[in-house]
C-alpha positions as CSV (number, residue, x, y, z in Angstrom):
1,X,30.0,-5.6,8.0
2,X,29.6,-3.9,10.6
3,X,30.8,-5.3,13.8
4,X,27.8,-5.2,15.6
5,X,26.0,-7.7,13.3
6,X,28.2,-10.5,13.5
7,X,26.1,-12.5,16.0
8,X,23.3,-11.8,13.8
9,X,24.6,-12.5,10.1
10,X,27.4,-14.8,8.5
11,X,28.7,-15.0,5.4
12,X,29.4,-18.4,4.2
13,X,30.9,-19.2,0.5
14,X,30.6,-22.3,-0.5
15,X,31.3,-22.4,-4.2
16,X,34.5,-22.2,-6.0
17,X,34.3,-18.5,-6.8
18,X,37.1,-19.0,-9.6
19,X,36.1,-18.9,-13.3
20,X,38.2,-21.4,-14.7
21,X,35.8,-24.5,-13.7
22,X,32.4,-22.4,-14.5
23,X,34.5,-21.4,-18.2
24,X,35.1,-25.7,-18.6
25,X,31.3,-26.8,-17.8
26,X,29.8,-23.5,-19.9
27,X,32.2,-24.3,-23.0
28,X,31.7,-28.2,-22.7
29,X,28.0,-27.0,-23.1
30,X,28.7,-24.9,-26.4
31,X,30.4,-27.0,-28.2
32,X,28.0,-30.2,-27.3
33,X,26.1,-31.2,-30.4
34,X,22.7,-29.8,-29.2
35,X,24.5,-26.9,-27.8
36,X,23.5,-25.6,-24.4
37,X,23.7,-23.6,-21.5
38,X,23.3,-24.2,-17.7
39,X,20.0,-22.2,-16.2
40,X,22.5,-21.5,-13.1
41,X,24.7,-18.8,-15.2
42,X,21.3,-16.8,-15.5
43,X,22.1,-16.0,-12.3
44,X,24.6,-13.4,-12.5
45,X,24.1,-10.1,-10.1
46,X,22.5,-8.6,-13.2
47,X,20.8,-12.0,-13.7
48,X,19.5,-11.6,-10.1
49,X,18.0,-8.1,-10.9
50,X,15.8,-8.8,-13.9
51,X,14.6,-12.2,-12.6
52,X,13.3,-9.7,-9.8
53,X,11.8,-7.4,-12.5
54,X,9.4,-9.9,-13.9
55,X,8.5,-11.3,-10.9
56,X,6.6,-7.4,-11.1
57,X,4.7,-8.2,-14.3
58,X,1.5,-9.0,-14.9
59,X,1.9,-11.9,-17.4
60,X,4.3,-13.9,-14.6
61,X,1.2,-14.8,-12.3
62,X,3.3,-17.4,-10.8
63,X,5.2,-15.4,-8.2
64,X,2.1,-13.0,-7.1
65,X,-0.3,-16.5,-7.2
66,X,2.1,-17.8,-4.6
67,X,2.2,-15.3,-2.4
68,X,-1.1,-15.0,-2.3
69,X,-1.7,-18.5,-1.2
70,X,1.1,-18.1,1.2
71,X,-0.5,-15.2,2.4
72,X,-4.3,-17.4,2.8
73,X,-2.4,-20.5,4.0
74,X,-0.1,-18.8,6.5
75,X,-1.0,-20.1,9.9
76,X,-2.1,-23.9,8.9
77,X,1.8,-23.4,7.0
78,X,3.0,-21.6,10.9
79,X,1.1,-25.0,12.7
80,X,3.3,-27.2,10.8
81,X,7.0,-25.8,11.1
82,X,7.3,-23.7,15.0
83,X,10.8,-22.2,15.7
84,X,12.1,-24.1,12.6
85,X,15.9,-23.7,10.9
86,X,14.6,-22.2,7.9
87,X,17.1,-22.8,4.8
88,X,15.9,-20.9,1.7
89,X,16.9,-22.4,-1.4
90,X,17.7,-20.1,-4.6
91,X,17.3,-17.0,-1.9
92,X,18.0,-14.7,-4.3
93,X,16.6,-11.0,-2.4
94,X,15.0,-13.1,0.3
95,X,11.7,-12.0,0.0
96,X,9.7,-14.6,-0.3
97,X,11.1,-16.1,3.0
98,X,10.9,-13.0,5.1
99,X,7.1,-12.9,4.9
100,X,7.7,-15.7,6.8
101,X,9.8,-15.1,9.4
102,X,6.6,-13.4,11.2
103,X,4.3,-16.3,12.0
104,X,7.2,-19.2,11.8
105,X,9.1,-17.6,14.1
106,X,12.2,-19.5,12.6
107,X,15.8,-19.9,15.2
108,X,17.7,-19.3,11.8
109,X,17.8,-18.2,8.7
110,X,20.1,-19.6,6.2
111,X,19.7,-18.2,2.5
112,X,21.6,-20.5,-0.4
113,X,21.7,-18.5,-3.8
114,X,24.7,-19.4,-6.4
115,X,24.9,-15.2,-7.1
116,X,26.9,-14.6,-3.9
117,X,27.3,-11.1,-4.3
118,X,23.4,-10.3,-4.8
119,X,23.2,-12.6,-2.0
120,X,25.0,-11.0,0.2
121,X,23.2,-7.5,-0.8
122,X,19.8,-9.0,0.1
123,X,21.5,-10.9,3.6
124,X,22.7,-7.5,4.0
125,X,19.5,-5.4,4.0
126,X,17.5,-7.8,5.6
127,X,19.7,-7.9,8.6
128,X,18.6,-4.2,9.6
129,X,14.9,-5.5,9.8
130,X,15.4,-9.0,11.5
131,X,18.7,-7.4,13.9
132,X,17.9,-10.5,16.3
133,X,17.2,-13.0,13.9
134,X,20.3,-15.1,13.6
135,X,21.3,-15.2,9.2
136,X,23.7,-17.0,7.4
137,X,24.2,-16.6,3.5
138,X,25.6,-19.6,1.8
139,X,26.9,-19.3,-2.2
140,X,26.5,-22.3,-3.3
141,X,25.2,-24.4,-6.7
142,X,23.1,-26.5,-4.8
143,X,21.7,-28.0,-8.0
144,X,24.8,-30.1,-7.9
145,X,25.3,-30.6,-3.7
146,X,24.6,-28.7,-0.7
147,X,27.1,-28.5,1.9
148,X,25.9,-26.3,4.8
149,X,27.9,-25.1,7.4
150,X,28.3,-27.3,10.6
151,X,26.4,-23.5,12.3
152,X,23.3,-24.2,10.6
153,X,21.6,-26.7,13.4
154,X,20.6,-30.7,12.2
155,X,17.0,-30.2,14.0
156,X,13.7,-29.2,12.4
157,X,15.3,-28.1,8.6
158,X,12.8,-26.8,6.7
159,X,13.8,-26.8,3.4
160,X,11.9,-23.7,1.8
161,X,11.9,-24.1,-2.4
162,X,9.6,-21.6,-3.9
163,X,8.8,-20.6,-7.2
164,X,8.5,-23.5,-8.7
165,X,12.4,-24.0,-9.2
166,X,12.3,-27.9,-9.2
167,X,10.5,-27.3,-12.6
168,X,14.2,-26.6,-13.9
169,X,15.3,-30.0,-13.8
170,X,14.1,-32.7,-15.6
171,X,12.4,-36.0,-13.9
172,X,15.4,-37.7,-13.1
173,X,17.6,-34.9,-11.8
174,X,14.2,-33.9,-9.7
175,X,13.9,-36.8,-8.0
176,X,17.9,-37.1,-7.2
177,X,17.5,-33.3,-6.1
178,X,15.1,-34.3,-3.7
179,X,16.7,-37.2,-2.5
180,X,19.3,-35.3,-1.2
181,X,17.5,-32.9,0.5
182,X,15.4,-36.0,1.9
183,X,19.1,-37.0,3.2
184,X,19.7,-33.8,5.2
185,X,16.2,-33.7,7.6
186,X,15.4,-35.5,10.6
187,X,12.0,-37.1,11.7
188,X,11.0,-33.3,12.0
189,X,11.7,-32.0,9.2
190,X,10.4,-31.2,5.8
191,X,10.1,-29.4,2.7
192,X,7.6,-26.3,1.4
193,X,7.9,-26.3,-2.0
194,X,6.0,-24.4,-4.7
195,X,4.8,-25.9,-7.9
196,X,3.5,-24.4,-11.6
197,X,0.4,-26.9,-12.4
198,X,-0.4,-27.2,-15.6
199,X,-2.5,-25.0,-17.4
200,X,-3.7,-23.5,-20.6
201,X,-0.7,-22.9,-23.5
202,X,-1.1,-19.3,-24.3
203,X,-1.0,-18.1,-20.0
204,X,1.5,-20.3,-20.2
205,X,3.9,-18.8,-23.0
206,X,2.9,-15.2,-22.2
207,X,4.3,-15.8,-18.3
208,X,8.1,-16.4,-20.3
209,X,8.1,-14.4,-23.4
210,X,6.6,-10.8,-22.0
211,X,5.9,-7.9,-23.8
212,X,8.1,-5.6,-22.4
213,X,10.9,-7.7,-23.1
214,X,12.4,-7.8,-19.8
215,X,12.6,-12.3,-20.1
216,X,14.3,-11.4,-23.2
217,X,16.4,-9.2,-21.0
218,X,17.0,-11.7,-18.4
219,X,17.5,-14.5,-21.0
220,X,20.1,-12.6,-23.0
221,X,22.1,-11.6,-20.5
222,X,23.1,-14.6,-19.9
223,X,25.7,-14.3,-23.1
224,X,26.9,-11.3,-21.2
225,X,27.8,-13.4,-18.5
226,X,29.5,-16.2,-20.5
227,X,31.6,-13.8,-21.7
228,X,32.6,-12.4,-18.3
229,X,33.0,-15.8,-17.5
230,X,33.9,-17.8,-20.4
231,X,35.9,-15.2,-22.8
232,X,33.4,-15.7,-25.1
233,X,32.6,-12.8,-27.6
234,X,28.9,-12.9,-27.9
235,X,27.2,-9.9,-29.5
236,X,23.6,-9.8,-27.9
237,X,22.1,-8.1,-31.1
238,X,22.7,-10.6,-32.6
239,X,20.5,-13.3,-31.2
240,X,16.9,-13.5,-29.4
241,X,15.0,-14.9,-27.0
242,X,12.5,-17.7,-28.3
243,X,10.1,-19.5,-25.4
244,X,7.0,-22.0,-25.9
245,X,5.3,-24.9,-24.2
246,X,6.2,-28.6,-25.5
247,X,3.1,-30.0,-24.7
248,X,4.8,-33.5,-24.7
249,X,6.8,-32.8,-22.5
250,X,5.0,-31.0,-19.8
251,X,7.4,-27.4,-20.0
252,X,8.4,-24.4,-21.2
253,X,11.8,-24.6,-23.3
254,X,13.1,-21.3,-23.6
255,X,15.9,-21.0,-25.8
256,X,18.7,-17.7,-27.4
257,X,18.2,-17.8,-31.3
258,X,20.6,-16.9,-33.8
259,X,19.0,-13.7,-35.7
260,X,21.4,-14.6,-38.8
261,X,24.2,-16.4,-39.6
262,X,26.6,-16.1,-36.1
263,X,30.4,-16.7,-35.5
264,X,31.6,-16.6,-31.9
265,X,34.8,-18.2,-30.7
266,X,37.1,-18.6,-26.9
267,X,39.9,-18.4,-26.7
268,X,40.7,-22.6,-28.0
269,X,37.9,-23.0,-30.0
270,X,34.7,-21.5,-32.0
271,X,31.8,-22.2,-33.7
272,X,29.1,-20.6,-36.3
273,X,25.1,-21.0,-36.4
274,X,23.1,-20.7,-39.0
275,X,20.0,-18.0,-38.6
276,X,17.3,-19.7,-36.5
277,X,19.2,-22.0,-34.5
278,X,19.3,-22.1,-31.2
279,X,20.9,-22.3,-27.7
280,X,19.0,-24.3,-25.0
281,X,19.5,-22.1,-22.1
282,X,16.3,-23.3,-19.1
283,X,13.3,-25.7,-19.1
284,X,10.2,-25.6,-17.1
285,X,8.4,-28.1,-16.2
286,X,4.9,-27.9,-15.2
287,X,3.6,-31.0,-12.9
288,X,-0.2,-32.0,-12.0
289,X,-0.6,-32.3,-8.2
290,X,-0.9,-36.7,-8.2
291,X,2.3,-36.5,-10.6
292,X,4.6,-34.2,-8.0
293,X,3.0,-36.5,-4.8
294,X,4.6,-40.1,-6.9
295,X,7.7,-38.0,-7.5
296,X,7.7,-37.4,-3.3
297,X,7.3,-40.6,-2.3
298,X,9.9,-41.9,-4.8
299,X,12.1,-39.2,-3.1
300,X,11.1,-40.6,0.7
301,X,9.0,-38.1,1.7
302,X,4.8,-38.1,2.3
303,X,2.5,-34.9,1.1
304,X,1.3,-33.7,4.8
305,X,-0.7,-30.4,3.0
306,X,-1.3,-29.3,0.0
307,X,-2.5,-25.3,-1.0
308,X,-3.6,-24.5,-3.8
309,X,-4.9,-21.0,-5.5
310,X,-9.0,-20.9,-6.5
311,X,-8.3,-21.2,-10.6
312,X,-5.5,-24.0,-9.1
313,X,-3.0,-22.2,-11.2
314,X,0.2,-23.1,-8.9
315,X,0.3,-24.8,-5.0
316,X,2.4,-25.2,-2.4
317,X,2.9,-28.1,-1.1
318,X,4.6,-28.9,2.8
319,X,5.9,-32.6,2.7
320,X,8.0,-34.7,5.8
321,X,10.2,-37.2,5.6
322,X,8.7,-41.1,5.1
323,X,9.6,-42.8,8.5
């Protein structure tokens, strides 16, 4: 980063970037009776770029619908949180937050993402466009904990969590996560969060299994990342992408599935899968607005306002701490 940008852009690492603890976590999931890989491992630099491509797909309505909701209600959103410290959770390429800058006029922008390299590249580009805005990058697995640097102002924080990423959490984990956010807000703080609403099964499944195969590539890339982090020897061609909606749990479930009998190994172990056996990689829960309202209340928030699209496919919710 050029010296003259030092005051505008600060990169702060909060994640242990050594692979050993990540490898242990990943291998523990693979060895579990019902094997899984945490969705955070989807977001290496390539995975982050693939996800950005997913948001351009016709079938992936969420990003497009959310952006339309924000654009249509930007003045109301800005009026509710002027001059805030905008904390962007799962910032990725930072473009969703950047659309708020003109109206919100944040005094500070804090971008948080697990993919530190991708985040640094994104913030460097953003700083070119907004040289007067104080920016901080935080590499962190915020799904477990969030320790912000001392340079992040404590008053008037607005956590921004778009994309319905809250859906990746189980209901109990979502409650714990929201409570942690509440603990970092003063009375003037808030949470602006996107939630994907319950809709017909065909629309949901098409959004997570697109005809071009971009979502499949994004999901299968987790095996490539596992090879890098944990020394596994997955052959990507042995696996296929699977995504379907579970009505009872109101969630999309995503897996990688063995195409044939597969043996894979790591440095002190291994496992065999029969054709059709799966490794779980992600859930995406879908909500009804009244259910999400109750979840926020249990976490110490009240809903100040919610905005939806005409089809009520998606919602943006502005929540405030309960006194």
